[in-house]
N, C-alpha and C positions, 0 to 999 in steps of 0.2 A: 930524443930531445923534445921538450915541449916549448911552445911559443906563448908569448903573452897574449891575453885576450885583446881584441881590437874593438873599439867603439864603432858600431855600424850606424852611420847617420843616414837619414832618409825621411820619407813621408810617414813611415810607420811610427815615428815619435810624436806626430801631431796630436793624436787623441790624449796622450799623457800630458803634453804641454797645455792643451785646452783645459784639462781637468785641474791642473795646478793653477792656471790663471783663474778659473772659476772659483777654486778654493780661496785664492787671494782676495778676489772681489767680495765673496761672501763674508770673509773674515773682517774686511774693512767695514762692510755695511753693518754687521752685527755688533762690532765693537764701537762703532761710531753712532749708533742709534740711541737716543736718550729714552729711557723707559721711565714712566711715572712711578711714584712711590707706591708700594703695595698697599692695598686696602683690605682690611679684614671684614668679617661679617659681624653683625650685631651680637651682643651678649645674649645667649640663650636661644639663638636662631636655630631652627631645625633644618639643617642643610640637606639631609638625605630626603626628607619629605618634599622639600622645595625643588630638588632635582627631579623627583618623580612627577610633581605637578607641572613643572616646566616642560617635561618631555611630552606631555599630552596637552599643552597649551591651556592649562587651568591656572587662574590667578588666586589660588588658595594658600600658597606657601608664604613663609615668613620673609623669604628673600626673593625678589623679583628676578626673573630670568627670561632668556629668549625661548621661543617655541622650537622644540626639537621634533615636532610631530612628523614633519615631512622627512627629515633625516631618519627617524625611527621607521617609518613605513618603507622608505627606499631600501634600508638595510634589511628589513624583514622580507621584502619581496626578493631581493638579491639572494639572500640565504636560502629562501624557499626554492628558487630556480636552481641554485647550485645543488641542493639536496635532491631535487627531482632529476637533474642531469646525472648525478652520481648513481642514483637508483636505475635510471634508464641504461646507463653504460654497464652496470653490473649485472643486468639481466642476461640469462642464458637463452639462446634460441632453442627451438625444439630439436631434440636429438643430439645436442652438443654435449660433449663429455668434459668434465673438469679434469684438467691435467695438473696434478699437484707436484709434479717432478720437474718443473721448469719448462714445460712444453714438450718434453721428450716422452715418447710412449715407452714406459718401463716394461710393458708386457712383451713388446717386440724384442727387447734386450734379454729378458729372462727366458723366453721360450724360443723354440727353433724357428717356427714359421711366422708369417705376418699376421695370422689370425689369432695368435696367442695359444695355439694348440701345441702339444709336444709331439 
């Protein structure tokens, strides 16, 4: 005979209640915030070139924008460090063998002794 499931109350419910409360607060804030009317760009403005000029802090575009040079450099340096770290972690040390079978030595399984000899 099976029994009904019971609701287990306790402190383990606190993170879920906090998440629900945070969702409620954010919903009230987002729905209650007045946003200004959307504004478009001028007729014939070259938006793509303006974004490129704004990225490098040049005032040559049709649409004025903020400077994104610092953000561009920070992202470039971060990606470079991540790539260098990946290459460093992927390097093999001297004499290290690549095991393509999930880390198990297939030679030892196929052959009789541990040296891989029959």
